[in-house]
SERO-4910 file (N, C-alpha, C, O; in steps of 0.05 Angstrom, whole numbers):
BEGIN
 pado doro    nc1    nc2    nc3   cac1   cac2   cac3    cc1    cc2    cc3    oc1    oc2    oc3
  Met    A     17    -24      0      0      0      0     18     25      0     35     27     17
  Pro    A     13     44    -18     30     68    -20     29     84      6      8     86     19
  Leu    A     51     97     13     51    115     35     38    141     26     37    147      3
  Ser    A     27    156     45     10    179     38     26    205     36     15    225     27
  Leu    A     52    205     43     68    229     42     71    238     13     80    222     -4
  Tyr    A     65    263      7     67    274    -20     89    294    -22     90    313     -5
  Pro    A    107    292    -42    129    311    -44    118    340    -48     98    344    -62
  Gly    A    131    358    -34    122    386    -36    105    394    -12    100    418     -9
  Arg    A     96    375      4     81    381     27     93    368     52    102    345     50
  Leu    A     93    382     74    103    370     98     84    349    107     59    353    105
  Pro    A     93    326    118     75    305    127     59    315    151     67    333    166
  Asp    A     36    302    155     18    310    177     32    308    204     26    324    222
  Gln    A     52    290    207     65    286    232     80    312    240     86    316    264
  Leu    A     87    329    220    103    353    226     85    377    230     95    398    238
  Ala    A     59    374    225     41    397    227     37    406    255     32    430    260
  His    A     38    388    274     32    394    302     52    380    320     62    358    313
  Cys    A     57    391    343     73    377    363     59    352    373     34    351    373
  Pro    A     74    330    380     61    306    390     46    312    416     56    327    433
  Pro    A     22    300    420      6    306    444     18    296    470     13    306    491
  Asn    A     34    274    467     46    263    491     76    259    486     85    237    482
  Pro    A     92    281    487    120    279    481    135    264    503    126    264    526
  Pro    A    157    250    496    173    236    516    186    256    535    185    280    531
  Lys    A    198    245    556    210    262    577    230    281    565    230    305    572
  His    A    248    271    549    268    288    536    265    284    506    280    270    493
  Pro    A    245    297    494    238    291    466    257    304    446    271    323    452
  Arg    A    257    292    422    267    307    400    247    330    395    223    325    394
  Thr    A    256    354    392    237    375    388    223    372    361    234    361    342
  Cys    A    199    382    359    183    378    336    183    402    317    165    404    300
  His    A    202    419    320    204    442    301    213    431    274    230    414    272
  Thr    A    201    442    253    208    433    226    234    447    217    235    472    219
  Thr    A    253    432    208    278    444    199    284    434    171    285    410    166
  Leu    A    287    452    152    293    444    125    323    446    119    335    466    127
  Met    A    334    427    105    361    428     96    360    439     68    345    429     51
  Thr    A    376    460     62    374    473     36    384    456     14    376    460     -9
  Gln    A    402    437     19    411    420     -2    421    394     10    426    392     34
  Asn    A    424    374     -7    434    348      1    464    348      0    476    345    -22
  Lys    A    478    353     22    506    356     22    519    340     45    505    330     62
  His    A    546    338     43    561    324     64    557    338     91    558    363     93
  Ile    A    552    322    112    548    333    138    575    336    152    590    316    154
  Glu    A    582    359    162    608    365    173    609    359    203    589    359    217
  His    A    633    355    213    639    355    242    638    385    250    649    401    236
  Pro    A    626    391    273    624    420    281    651    433    284    654    457    277
  Glu    A    671    418    294    697    430    299    711    438    273    727    457    272
  Asp    A    705    424    251    718    430    225    708    456    213    723    469    198
  Thr    A    684    464    220    672    488    207    684    514    218    681    534    205
  Ile    A    696    513    241    706    538    253    733    546    241    742    568    247
  Leu    A    746    529    226    772    535    215    772    561    198    792    575    197
  Thr    A    750    566    185    747    590    168    736    614    183    732    635    171
  Gly    A    730    611    209    719    633    224    689    631    227    677    650    238
  Asp    A    677    610    217    648    607    220    642    595    248    648    572    253
  Leu    A    631    611    266    627    603    293    598    594    298    590    592    321
  Thr    A    583    588    277    555    580    279    552    556    298    533    554    312
  Ala    A    571    537    296    569    513    312    568    518    342    556    502    357
  Leu    A    579    540    351    578    546    380    550    553    389    543    547    412
  Asp    A    534    564    372    505    568    378    489    542    374    470    537    388
  Trp    A    498    527    354    485    501    348    485    482    372    466    468    377
  Phe    A    507    482    387    510    464    410    487    468    430    479    449    443
  Leu    A    476    492    432    458    499    454    429    501    445    410    501    462
  Ala    A    424    502    419    397    507    409    381    481    408    392    459    405
  Glu    A    354    483    410    337    460    407    336    452    378    340    468    360
  Gly    A    331    426    374    330    417    346    323    387    344    315    375    364
  Asn    A    327    376    321    321    348    316    346    331    319    367    338    309
  Leu    A    343    309    334    365    290    338    358    264    325    336    253    328
  Ser    A    377    253    310    373    227    297    399    211    299    421    223    302
  Val    A    397    185    297    420    168    297    432    166    269    418    163    249
  Lys    A    458    168    268    473    165    242    480    135    239    497    125    253
  Ile    A    465    122    221    469     94    216    492     89    197    495    104    177
  Asp    A    508     69    202    532     63    186    526     44    164    537     22    162
  Gly    A    507     51    147    499     33    125    512     42     99    524     63     97
  Ala    A    510     24     78    520     30     52    509     10     32    506    -14     38
  Pro    A    503     19      8    504     47     -1    479     63      7    460     52     18
  Ala    A    480     89      1    456    106      5    436     99    -17    443     95    -40
  Ile    A    410     96     -9    389     90    -27    369    112    -28    361    122     -7
  Val    A    361    121    -52    340    141    -55    317    128    -71    322    114    -91
  Trp    A    292    132    -61    270    119    -75    245    136    -72    243    153    -54
  Gly    A    226    131    -90    201    146    -88    189    149   -116    195    135   -135
  Arg    A    171    170   -119    159    175   -145    173    198   -158    176    220   -146
  Asn    A    181    194   -183    193    215   -199    171    235   -208    154    227   -223
  Pro    A    172    260   -199    150    278   -206    150    285   -236    130    294   -246
  Ala    A    172    280   -250    173    285   -279    158    264   -295    149    270   -317
  Thr    A    157    239   -285    145    217   -300    122    205   -286    105    191   -299
  Gly    A    120    208   -260     99    195   -244    106    166   -237     90    152   -225
  Asn    A    130    157   -245    138    129   -240    154    126   -215    168    144   -206
  Phe    A    152    102   -203    169     95   -180    197     91   -190    202     80   -211
  Phe    A    217     99   -173    245     95   -180    261     88   -155    253     93   -133
  Val    A    285     77   -160    305     73   -139    332     82   -151    335     84   -175
  Gly    A    350     88   -133    377     96   -142    395    102   -119    387     99    -95
  Thr    A    419    110   -125    438    120   -105    435    150   -105    417    161   -117
  Lys    A    454    164    -92    453    193    -93    458    205   -120    454    229   -125
  Ser    A    465    187   -139    469    197   -167    443    205   -180    443    216   -202
  Val    A    420    200   -167    394    209   -178    393    239   -178    377    251   -193
  Phe    A    409    253   -162    409    282   -160    429    295   -179    431    319   -180
  Asn    A    445    279   -193    466    290   -210    456    309   -231    433    306   -241
  Lys    A    473    328   -239    466    345   -262    475    332   -288    463    337   -309
  Val    A    496    316   -286    505    299   -309    508    271   -299    509    266   -275
  Lys    A    508    252   -317    509    223   -310    487    216   -290    492    204   -269
  Ile    A    463    225   -296    440    220   -279    432    191   -280    430    179   -302
  Lys    A    427    179   -257    421    150   -256    395    146   -240    396    137   -217
  Ile    A    373    152   -253    346    148   -241    335    122   -253    331    121   -277
  Asn    A    330    102   -236    323     76   -246    293     71   -241    284     67   -219
  Glu    A    278     70   -263    249     65   -262    242     37   -271    218     30   -274
  Ser    A    262     20   -275    258     -8   -283    283    -24   -277    304    -13   -272
  His    A    280    -50   -277    303    -68   -273    323    -64   -296    347    -66   -292
  Ala    A    313    -59   -320    330    -56   -343    348    -31   -340    371    -31   -347
  Glu    A    337    -10   -328    353     15   -324    373     11   -302    395     22   -303
  Ile    A    367     -6   -282    387    -13   -262    411    -27   -275    434    -20   -269
  Asp    A    405    -46   -292    427    -60   -306    443    -42   -324    467    -46   -328
  Gln    A    429    -22   -335    443     -3   -353    461     16   -337    482     24   -347
  Asn    A    453     24   -313    467     45   -298    486     34   -277    504     49   -268
  His    A    482      9   -268    498      0   -245    508    -29   -250    497    -43   -266
  Thr    A    528    -37   -235    539    -64   -236    545    -74   -208    544    -59   -189
  Gly    A    552   -100   -206    561   -111   -182    542   -111   -159    517   -114   -163
  Glu    A    552   -107   -135    536   -108   -110    515    -86   -109    493    -90   -100
  Val    A    523    -62   -120    504    -40   -119    479    -47   -137    457    -41   -128
  Ala    A    484    -59   -160    461    -66   -177    444    -87   -163    419    -86   -165
  Lys    A    456   -107   -150    441   -127   -136    424   -115   -114    400   -122   -111
  Ile    A    435    -96    -99    420    -82    -78    396    -66    -90    374    -67    -80
  Leu    A    402    -52   -112    381    -35   -124    358    -52   -136    335    -45   -134
  His    A    365    -75   -147    344    -93   -157    326   -102   -134    301   -102   -137
  Ala    A    338   -109   -111    321   -117    -88    305    -94    -78    281    -97    -70
  Cys    A    317    -70    -77    302    -47    -68    279    -40    -86    257    -32    -77
  Phe    A    283    -43   -112    262    -38   -131    238    -57   -127    215    -49   -130
  Asp    A    244    -82   -119    223   -102   -115    209    -99    -88    185   -103    -86
  Trp    A    224    -91    -67    214    -94    -40    209    -68    -25    194    -68     -6
  Leu    A    220    -45    -34    213    -20    -20    184    -13    -27    175    -17    -49
  Pro    A    169     -2     -7    142      5    -13    140     28    -33    155     48    -30
  His    A    122     26    -52    118     48    -71    104     71    -56     85     66    -41
  Thr    A    113     95    -61    104    118    -45    104    142    -62    119    145    -82
  Asp    A     87    161    -55     86    187    -69    109    205    -60    115    225    -73
  Ala    A    123    197    -38    145    213    -27    171    205    -40    172    185    -55
  Ile    A    192    220    -34    219    212    -41    235    211    -16    237    231     -1
  Phe    A    247    188    -10    262    183     14    291    177      8    298    169    -14
  Gln    A    308    181     28    336    171     26    342    156     52    334    164     73
  Gly    A    356    134     49    365    118     72    390    103     66    399    102     43
  Asp    A    400     89     86    424     73     83    417     43     83    401     34     99
  Phe    A    428     29     64    422      0     62    438    -15     83    463    -12     85
  Ile    A    424    -32     98    437    -48    119    443    -76    110    465    -87    115
  Gly    A    425    -89     95    430   -116     86    405   -130     77    383   -119     77
  Phe    A    408   -155     69    386   -173     62    377   -189     86    393   -196    103
  Gly    A    351   -196     87    341   -211    109    353   -239    111    366   -249     92
  Gly    A    347   -252    134    357   -279    138    378   -282    158    386   -305    165
  Glu    A    389   -261    169    410   -261    189    401   -245    213    380   -231    213
  Ser    A    417   -246    235    412   -229    258    433   -207    261    429   -188    276
  Glu    A    456   -211    248    478   -191    250    486   -182    222    486   -198    203
  Tyr    A    492   -156    219    498   -144    193    522   -125    197    522   -109    216
  Thr    A    540   -126    178    563   -107    177    563    -94    150    579   -101    133
  Pro    A    546    -74    146    545    -61    119    569    -43    113    576    -38     90
  Asn    A    583    -34    134    605    -16    130    626    -21    152    642    -40    149
  Thr    A    626     -6    173    646    -10    195    634    -23    219    646    -40    232
  Ile    A    609    -15    227    596    -25    251    580    -50    244    567    -52    223
  Thr    A    581    -70    262    564    -93    261    539    -88    278    541    -80    301
  Tyr    A    516    -91    265    490    -88    279    479   -115    287    475   -132    270
  Asp    A    473   -118    313    461   -143    323    432   -137    330    426   -123    350
  Phe    A    414   -149    315    385   -145    320    374   -165    340    351   -162    349
  Gly    A    390   -184    349    381   -203    370    364   -226    359    364   -247    371
  Val    A    351   -222    337    334   -243    325    339   -242    295    348   -222    284
  Thr    A    332   -264    281    335   -265    252    315   -246    239    291   -246    245
  Val    A    324   -229    221    307   -211    207    293   -226    185    305   -239    168
  Arg    A    266   -225    185    250   -241    166    244   -226    141    238   -238    120
  Glu    A    245   -199    141    240   -184    118    262   -188     96    283   -197    103
  Glu    A    256   -181     72    274   -185     50    298   -166     51    321   -174     46
  Ile    A    293   -141     58    315   -121     59    312   -104     84    291   -103     96
  Ile    A    335    -91     92    336    -74    115    347    -47    107    369    -46     95
  Val    A    332    -26    112    340      1    104    336     20    128    317     18    143
  Ala    A    355     39    131    353     59    152    347     86    140    365    100    131
  Pro    A    321     94    138    314    120    126    321    143    144    319    141    169
  His    A    329    166    132    336    189    149    328    216    137    329    236    151
  Thr    A    321    216    112    315    241     98    291    238     79    288    217     67
  Tyr    A    275    259     77    255    259     56    258    286     40    269    305     51
  Tyr    A    247    286     16    251    309     -2    225    322    -10    205    308    -13
  Thr    A    226    348    -13    202    363    -21    208    381    -45    231    387    -51
  Phe    A    186    390    -58    188    408    -80    167    430    -75    149    427    -59
  Thr    A    170    452    -89    150    473    -88    126    464   -105    129    446   -122
  Glu    A    103    477   -101     80    470   -117     85    476   -146     76    461   -164
  Phe    A     99    498   -152    106    505   -180    123    483   -192    118    475   -215
  Gln    A    143    473   -178    160    452   -189    145    426   -194    150    413   -214
  Leu    A    126    420   -176    110    396   -180     92    399   -205     89    380   -221
  Lys    A     79    422   -207     60    427   -229     75    427   -256     63    419   -276
  Asn    A    100    435   -256    115    438   -281    139    419   -282    159    425   -295
  Ala    A    136    397   -268    159    378   -265    169    368   -292    193    367   -297
  Lys    A    151    360   -310    160    349   -335    175    370   -352    196    364   -363
  Glu    A    165    395   -352    178    416   -367    205    423   -355    225    427   -370
  Leu    A    207    424   -329    232    430   -315    252    409   -321    276    414   -324
  His    A    243    384   -321    261    361   -326    272    363   -355    296    358   -359
  Glu    A    256    371   -374    265    373   -401    285    397   -405    304    395   -420
  Ile    A    280    418   -390    297    442   -393    323    439   -378    344    445   -389
  His    A    322    429   -353    346    428   -336    359    400   -336    381    397   -325
  Gly    A    345    380   -346    357    353   -347    351    335   -325    352    311   -327
  Asn    A    343    347   -302    337    330   -278    322    346   -258    333    363   -243
  Val    A    296    342   -256    279    357   -237    286    350   -208    282    366   -190
  Leu    A    298    326   -204    305    318   -176    327    337   -165    330    338   -141
  Gly    A    341    351   -182    361    370   -173    349    393   -158    363    407   -143
  Phe    A    323    397   -160    309    419   -146    300    410   -118    291    426   -102
  Ala    A    302    384   -112    291    373    -87    305    385    -63    330    388    -63
  Val    A    290    391    -43    300    401    -17    299    379      3    278    367      7
  Ala    A    322    374     17    323    352     36    313    362     63    318    384     72
  Asn    A    299    344     77    288    349    104    294    327    123    292    303    115
  Pro    A    302    332    147    307    311    166    281    297    174    261    311    177
  Met    A    281    271    177    257    257    184    251    259    214    267    249    230
  Leu    A    229    271    221    220    273    249    198    253    254    183    255    274
  Phe    A    195    233    237    173    213    239    185    186    231    207    185    220
  Thr    A    170    165    237    179    138    231    162    126    208    139    134    204
  Ile    A    174    107    194    160     92    174    156     64    184    175     51    194
  Ser    A    132     53    182    126     26    192    139      5    174    140      9    149
  Asp    A    148    -16    186    158    -39    170    136    -50    152    112    -47    158
  Thr    A    144    -62    130    125    -76    113    132   -106    115    150   -114    129
  Ala    A    117   -122    101    122   -151    101    149   -157     88    161   -178     94
  His    A    159   -139     72    184   -145     57    207   -127     64    230   -132     57
  Cys    A    202   -105     79    223    -85     84    223    -78    114    202    -70    125
  Lys    A    246    -81    127    249    -72    154    262    -45    154    284    -41    143
  Phe    A    249    -25    167    260      2    169    273      5    197    260      0    217
  Val    A    298     15    197    313     18    222    315     48    228    328     63    214
  Gln    A    302     57    250    303     84    259    306     84    289    286     87    304
  Pro    A    330     80    299    334     77    328    325    102    344    328    124    335
  Asp    A    314     97    367    305    118    385    329    130    400    346    115    409
  Val    A    330    156    402    351    169    417    340    195    428    323    208    415
  Glu    A    350    203    451    340    227    464    363    247    470    385    238    477
  Leu    A    357    272    466    376    294    473    365    310    496    344    321    495
  His    A    381    310    518    372    324    542    369    354    535    388    366    524
  Pro    A    347    366    541    342    394    533    359    415    549    362    437    541
  Tyr    A    368    407    573    383    425    590    413    421    587    424    402    598
  Arg    A    425    439    572    454    436    566    469    461    573    489    469    560
  Glu    A    460    474    595    472    499    603    502    496    610    517    515    608
  Asp    A    510    472    618    538    467    625    556    473    602    580    479    605
  Leu    A    546    470    577    562    475    554    564    505    547    581    513    532
  Gly    A    545    520    558    543    548    551    568    564    558    578    580    541
  Asp    A    579    561    582    603    576    589    627    569    571    643    587    565
  Val    A    630    544    564    652    536    547    649    548    519    668    556    507
  Cys    A    624    549    509    619    561    483    625    591    483    636    602    464
  Lys    A    618    604    506    625    633    508    655    637    508    665    656    495
  Phe    A    669    620    522    698    622    523    710    617    495    729    630    487
  Ala    A    698    598    480    708    593    453    704    617    435    721    623    418
  Lys    A    682    632    438    678    656    422    698    678    429    708    692    412
  Gln    A    706    679    455    726    698    463    754    690    451    769    707    442
  Met    A    759    664    452    784    654    441    786    659    411    808    663    400
  Ala    A    763    659    398    763    663    368    773    690    361    782    694    338
  Met    A    771    710    379    780    737    373    811    738    370    821    757    359
  Leu    A    825    717    379    854    716    377    863    701    353    887    698    348
  Cys    A    844    690    337    851    672    315    854    687    288    838    705    282
  Asp    A    873    678    272    875    687    245    864    664    228    879    646    220
  Phe    A    839    665    221    825    643    208    835    640    179    847    658    168
  Val    A    829    617    167    840    610    141    819    610    120    795    611    126
  Ser    A    827    608     95    809    605     72    797    577     71    807    559     84
  Ala    A    776    574     55    764    547     52    784    527     41    785    504     49
  Arg    A    801    536     22    821    519     10    841    510     31    848    486     33
  Lys    A    850    529     48    869    522     69    856    504     90    869    486    100
  Ala    A    831    508     95    816    491    115    815    463    105    818    444    121
  Thr    A    812    458     79    812    431     68    839    418     73    840    394     79
  Glu    A    860    433     69    887    423     74    891    415    104    902    395    110
  Ile    A    881    432    122    883    427    151    867    402    158    876    385    173
  Lys    A    842    400    148    825    377    154    838    351    144    836    330    157
  Lys    A    852    352    121    866    329    111    888    320    131    892    297    136
  Ala    A    903    340    141    924    334    160    913    323    186    924    304    198
  Ile    A    890    334    195    877    324    220    868    295    216    872    278    233
  Asn    A    856    289    193    847    262    188    870    242    185    867    219    192
  Glu    A    892    251    176    916    234    175    924    226    203    931    203    208
  Cys    A    924    245    221    930    239    249    911    218    261    920    199    274
  Ile    A    885    223    256    865    204    267    868    177    254    866    157    268
  Arg    A    874    176    228    877    150    215    900    134    226    899    110    229
  Glu    A    921    148    233    945    135    244    944    130    274    961    118    286
  Gly    A    922    140    287    919    136    315    934    155    333    938    150    356
  Tyr    A    943    178    321    958    198    337    939    220    346    919    226    333
  Glu    A    945    232    369    931    255    378    938    279    360    960    282    351
  Val    A    918    296    355    923    319    338    941    338    353    935    348    374
  Asp    A    965    344    341    985    362    352    982    389    338    989    392    315
  Glu    A    971    408    353    965    434    340    990    448    330    989    461    309
  Asp    A   1012    446    344   1037    459    336   1048    447    310   1057    461    292
  Glu    A   1047    420    309   1057    406    286   1040    412    261   1051    418    239
  Ile    A   1014    412    264    997    417    241    998    446    232    997    453    209
  Ala    A   1000    465    252   1002    493    245   1028    498    229   1027    514    210
  Glu    A   1049    485    236   1075    489    221   1072    476    194   1081    487    174
  Lys    A   1061    452    193   1058    437    168   1041    452    148   1047    453    124
  Cys    A   1019    464    158    999    477    140   1003    507    139    988    521    125
  Asp    A   1023    517    153   1029    546    153   1004    562    160    995    579    144
  Cys    A    994    558    184    971    572    194    974    580    223    993    570    236
  Asp    A    957    596    233    958    606    261    952    582    280    931    569    277
  Val    A    969    577    299    965    555    317    940    559    334    928    540    344
  Asn    A    932    584    339    908    589    355    883    578    341    864    570    355
  Val    A    883    577    315    861    564    301    858    535    308    836    525    312
  Leu    A    881    521    309    881    493    317    874    489    346    861    469    353
  Arg    A    882    508    363    875    506    391    845    510    394    832    496    411
  Leu    A    833    528    379    804    531    380    790    506    369    770    498    380
  Trp    A    801    494    348    791    469    337    789    448    359    769    434    361
  Lys    A    811    445    374    811    425    395    791    431    417    778    413    428
  Leu    A    787    457    423    767    464    444    739    457    434    723    446    449
  Val    A    732    464    409    706    458    399    702    428    397    680    418    401
  Ala    A    723    413    390    721    384    389    715    373    417    700    353    420
  Ser    A    726    385    438    721    376    465    692    382    473    680    367    488
  Ile    A    681    404    464    653    411    470    635    390    457    616    380    469
  Lys    A    642    382    432    626    361    419    628    335    434    608    321    437
  Asp    A    652    328    445    654    304    460    637    305    486    626    285    494
  Asp    A    636    329    498    619    332    522    589    328    515    573    320    532
  Leu    A    582    334    490    554    332    482    544    303    484    520    299    487
  Phe    A    562    284    482    554    256    484    541    250    511    524    233    513
  Cys    A    548    265    532    537    261    559    507    269    559    493    260    578
  Phe    A    498    284    540    470    292    540    453    276    520    429    282    516
  Ile    A    465    255    508    451    239    489    447    211    501    465    199    511
  Gln    A    422    201    499    416    174    510    403    157    488    382    164    477
  Glu    A    415    134    482    403    115    464    383     98    478    387     89    501
  Thr    A    360     94    466    338     79    479    329     55    462    309     43    468
  Asp    A    344     48    441    337     25    425    352      1    435    369      3    453
  Asp    A    345    -23    424    357    -48    433    374    -61    411    378    -85    412
  Ile    A    384    -45    392    402    -56    371    431    -56    382    441    -34    390
  Gly    A    444    -78    382    471    -80    391    491    -70    369    486    -75    345
  Cys    A    512    -57    377    532    -46    358    560    -56    366    567    -54    390
  Leu    A    575    -65    347    602    -74    352    621    -63    330    613    -61    307
  Ile    A    646    -57    338    667    -53    319    687    -76    324    700    -76    345
  Gly    A    689    -94    305    704   -118    310    690   -135    331    666   -142    328
  Glu    A    704   -140    353    692   -155    375    684   -137    399    673   -146    419
  Glu    A    689   -111    396    685    -92    418    657    -79    416    649    -69    394
  Val    A    643    -79    438    617    -66    439    621    -35    438    639    -24    450
  Thr    A    604    -22    422    606      7    419    578     19    417    558      4    418
  Leu    A    576     45    414    551     59    410    546     60    379    562     50    364
  His    A    524     72    372    519     77    343    542     94    332    557    107    347
  Glu    A    543     94    305    564    110    292    566    139    302    587    150    306
  Gly    A    543    150    307    541    178    316    513    188    313    494    172    311
  Tyr    A    510    214    314    484    226    314    485    251    296    506    262    291
  Val    A    462    260    288    459    284    272    439    302    286    417    294    292
  Ile    A    447    326    292    430    346    304    425    369    285    444    380    274
  Thr    A    400    375    280    392    396    261    375    416    276    355    410    289
  Asn    A    383    441    274    368    463    286    371    488    269    381    487    247
  Gln    A    363    511    280    363    536    265    391    544    256    394    561    239
  Phe    A    411    533    269    439    541    263    452    521    244    476    525    237
  Gly    A    438    501    235    449    483    216    448    454    224    434    446    243
  Met    A    462    437    209    463    408    214    492    399    216    508    404    198
  Phe    A    498    386    238    525    376    242    523    347    254    503    340    266
  Lys    A    544    332    250    545    305    261    561    304    287    581    319    290
  Val    A    553    287    305    566    283    330    578    255    330    563    235    334
  Val    A    603    253    324    617    227    320    643    227    336    657    247    336
  Asp    A    648    205    349    674    202    363    695    195    342    697    172    333
  Arg    A    710    215    333    728    211    310    750    192    317    760    178    300
  Tyr    A    759    192    342    782    175    349    774    146    350    791    128    347
  Glu    A    748    140    355    739    113    356    728    105    329    738     87    315
  Phe    A    706    118    320    693    109    296    707    118    271    711    102    253
  Ser    A    715    144    269    727    153    244    752    138    238    757    131    214
  Arg    A    768    132    258    793    117    253    786     89    243    798     79    225
  Ala    A    766     76    256    758     50    247    747     51    218    752     33    202
  Asn    A    733     72    212    722     75    185    744     78    164    741     69    142
  Phe    A    766     92    172    788     95    154    803     69    149    813     65    127
  Thr    A    804     52    170    823     29    169    810      2    165    824    -16    154
  Ile    A    785     -2    172    773    -29    170    764    -34    141    752    -16    128
  Ala    A    770    -58    131    762    -65    104    732    -66    102    718    -75    120
  Lys    A    721    -56     79    692    -56     75    683    -82     63    698    -95     48
  Asn    A    658    -90     69    647   -115     60    628   -113     36    616   -133     28
  Trp    A    626    -89     24    609    -87      0    623    -70    -20    644    -59    -15
  Gly    A    611    -70    -44    622    -54    -66    642    -69    -83    653    -58   -102
***
């Protein structure tokens, strides 16, 4: 049975706050993401002098679990044709567009494991008027899955055909919907106009598809972080911030340290990248604020997570509010494992 969510309109679940919110609820404010882009670590964004993350730490917003699945799957109804489609994030491309409305198009656009996954998704994902994005976890028949770095233990054998972790839905304006075919012909891909929105609602499992959306709570009272954020803003006044190009160079050096298991040495990286050491000191302070944020997050689901044989938490979390969207990830645990552990798909 098709889902009732229609692109271009917010779902009914977002129209009103829930009548019986949990003790520490995800707030029900609607937050739109202006585009589908890579989600940054908050500490990385301050390298250029953007201090938005310091306000983001304290503001109310939507909290969701970052699932370590692969590949990303996009599915729904193509407003230009009215047909159901599946694909990877390449459905949004301006060139080399890969929107698959049939098994034949999947074979034409994809090969190997990705094609196998998309064929299954085309068969088993529920047909819907909406457009969703999620991470593929695996095929049914097992109780443990390692789609990327983390192993997920469901405790029981999954009976559904496929497992997907949805996290985003897409909307269009009424004008874009009404003129979707013409826009598609003029611009090459109407899906490029889609606006991404964080999912503040859940999708029910079907007989063939298990949807994974772990419950997580963010404590609303985080005043303890306020003083540190104020100090960080004062510290920023002493910094000679860098260009976006230089920030990319610095982030590469930081990731190299994490990959090799070394602590980030601000003096060494400042010398290597020829930048103000105070910028790196501020980076470390903001990273520590992010680490403190974990104390205010509580997982309430029963899905087990492991990296190798060691029990761990979920990959991380994504918080979206009026100041933007950033991920909360333990870079020294998960990011290093993600850099170094061999992947099981692709």
